[in-house]
C-alpha positions as CSV (number, residue, x, y, z in Angstrom):
1,X,26.7,-38.2,26.3
2,X,29.3,-36.0,24.6
3,X,28.9,-32.5,23.3
4,X,29.8,-31.7,19.7
5,X,32.9,-29.6,19.5
6,X,32.4,-26.0,18.3
7,X,34.2,-24.9,15.3
8,X,35.2,-21.3,16.1
9,X,36.5,-20.6,12.6
10,X,33.2,-21.6,11.1
11,X,31.3,-19.5,13.6
12,X,33.5,-16.5,12.7
13,X,33.0,-17.1,9.0
14,X,29.2,-17.3,9.6
15,X,29.2,-14.1,11.6
16,X,31.3,-12.3,9.0
17,X,29.1,-13.5,6.1
18,X,26.0,-12.4,8.0
19,X,27.6,-8.9,8.5
20,X,28.4,-8.7,4.8
21,X,24.8,-9.7,3.8
22,X,23.2,-7.2,6.2
23,X,25.5,-4.4,5.0
24,X,24.7,-5.3,1.4
25,X,21.0,-5.3,2.1
26,X,20.5,-8.9,1.2
27,X,19.6,-10.7,4.5
28,X,18.7,-14.4,4.4
29,X,17.4,-14.9,8.0
30,X,16.8,-11.4,9.3
31,X,13.2,-10.4,8.8
32,X,13.8,-6.6,8.8
33,X,17.4,-6.3,7.6
34,X,18.1,-3.6,10.1
35,X,21.7,-2.9,10.9
36,X,21.7,-3.9,14.6
37,X,23.7,-6.4,16.5
38,X,20.5,-8.3,17.3
39,X,19.8,-8.7,13.6
40,X,23.5,-9.6,13.0
41,X,23.1,-12.5,15.5
42,X,19.8,-13.5,13.9
43,X,21.3,-13.4,10.5
44,X,24.3,-15.5,11.6
45,X,22.2,-18.2,13.1
46,X,24.4,-18.4,16.2
47,X,23.3,-18.1,19.8
48,X,23.7,-14.7,21.5
49,X,25.9,-16.0,24.3
50,X,28.3,-17.7,21.8
51,X,28.6,-14.5,19.8
52,X,29.3,-12.2,22.8
53,X,31.5,-14.7,24.5
54,X,33.8,-15.6,21.7
55,X,33.2,-13.2,18.8
56,X,32.6,-9.8,20.4
57,X,35.3,-8.3,18.2
58,X,33.2,-9.1,15.1
59,X,30.2,-7.5,16.6
60,X,32.2,-4.4,17.3
61,X,33.6,-4.4,13.8
62,X,30.1,-4.7,12.4
63,X,28.9,-1.8,14.5
64,X,31.8,0.4,13.3
65,X,31.0,-0.5,9.7
66,X,27.4,0.4,10.2
67,X,28.3,3.8,11.6
68,X,30.7,4.4,8.7
69,X,27.9,3.6,6.3
70,X,25.4,6.0,7.9
71,X,23.4,3.1,9.3
72,X,21.3,2.4,6.2
73,X,22.3,0.1,3.3
74,X,21.6,1.4,-0.1
75,X,19.2,-1.3,-1.0
76,X,17.2,-0.7,2.2
77,X,17.1,3.0,1.4
78,X,15.9,2.3,-2.1
79,X,13.1,0.1,-0.7
80,X,12.2,2.9,1.8
81,X,12.1,5.4,-1.1
82,X,9.9,3.1,-3.2
83,X,7.6,2.5,-0.2
84,X,7.3,6.3,0.3
85,X,6.5,6.8,-3.4
86,X,3.9,4.0,-3.3
87,X,2.3,5.6,-0.2
88,X,2.1,8.9,-1.9
89,X,0.6,7.3,-5.0
90,X,-1.9,5.4,-2.9
91,X,-3.0,8.7,-1.1
92,X,-3.4,10.3,-4.5
93,X,-5.5,7.4,-5.8
94,X,-7.7,7.5,-2.7
95,X,-8.4,11.2,-3.2
96,X,-9.3,10.5,-6.9
97,X,-11.6,7.7,-5.8
98,X,-13.3,9.9,-3.3
99,X,-13.9,12.6,-6.0
100,X,-15.2,10.0,-8.4
101,X,-17.6,8.6,-5.8
102,X,-18.9,12.1,-5.2
103,X,-19.4,12.6,-8.9
104,X,-21.2,9.2,-9.1
105,X,-23.5,10.2,-6.3
106,X,-24.3,13.5,-8.0
107,X,-25.0,11.8,-11.3
108,X,-27.2,9.2,-9.6
109,X,-29.3,11.9,-8.0
110,X,-29.6,13.8,-11.3
111,X,-30.6,10.6,-13.1
112,X,-33.3,9.9,-10.4
113,X,-34.7,13.4,-10.7
114,X,-34.8,13.2,-14.5
115,X,-36.5,9.8,-14.4
116,X,-39.2,11.4,-12.1
117,X,-39.6,14.3,-14.5
118,X,-39.9,12.0,-17.4
119,X,-42.6,9.9,-15.6
120,X,-44.5,13.1,-14.8
121,X,-44.3,14.3,-18.4
122,X,-45.6,11.0,-19.7
123,X,-48.5,11.1,-17.2
124,X,-49.3,14.7,-18.2
125,X,-49.2,13.7,-21.9
126,X,-51.5,10.7,-21.2
127,X,-53.9,12.9,-19.4
128,X,-54.0,15.4,-22.3
129,X,-54.9,12.6,-24.7
130,X,-57.9,11.7,-22.5
131,X,-59.4,15.1,-22.9
132,X,-62.4,14.9,-25.2
133,X,-62.0,17.0,-28.3
134,X,-64.9,19.2,-29.3
135,X,-65.9,19.2,-32.8
136,X,-66.8,22.6,-34.2
137,X,-70.5,23.2,-34.9
138,X,-71.5,24.7,-38.2
139,X,-72.3,28.3,-37.9
140,X,-76.0,29.3,-38.4
141,X,-76.7,32.2,-40.6
142,X,-74.2,34.7,-39.4
143,X,-73.9,37.8,-41.6
């Protein structure tokens, strides 16, 4: 059983390409896109022991580039800003929804009260129709 020989140049290219993708904010394998050495290793697809044993200089270079870039790629910052704006909009919509629900409850209570008053008015009107009407009697010899 023989081991496959490692291609150090290909590993270096993979690691450098992974660093460029992370710094550009377009990761392929990294779920978070954070600018850490762990995410660099994940993005490169290489094993941690291989990276630190043979390519530590590339990890150090990546770390230096991250510090020079202020640790947040522009695309990730844009996504974070969009996320913040969407959260603010969501909070505003929740407040509007709560106000609308309160208005709906008030209108429902008013509609219920008005329907009761209408029912009572109809019953009162029906009871007035049941009252016998008196016919006037002719007056007898009044001066």
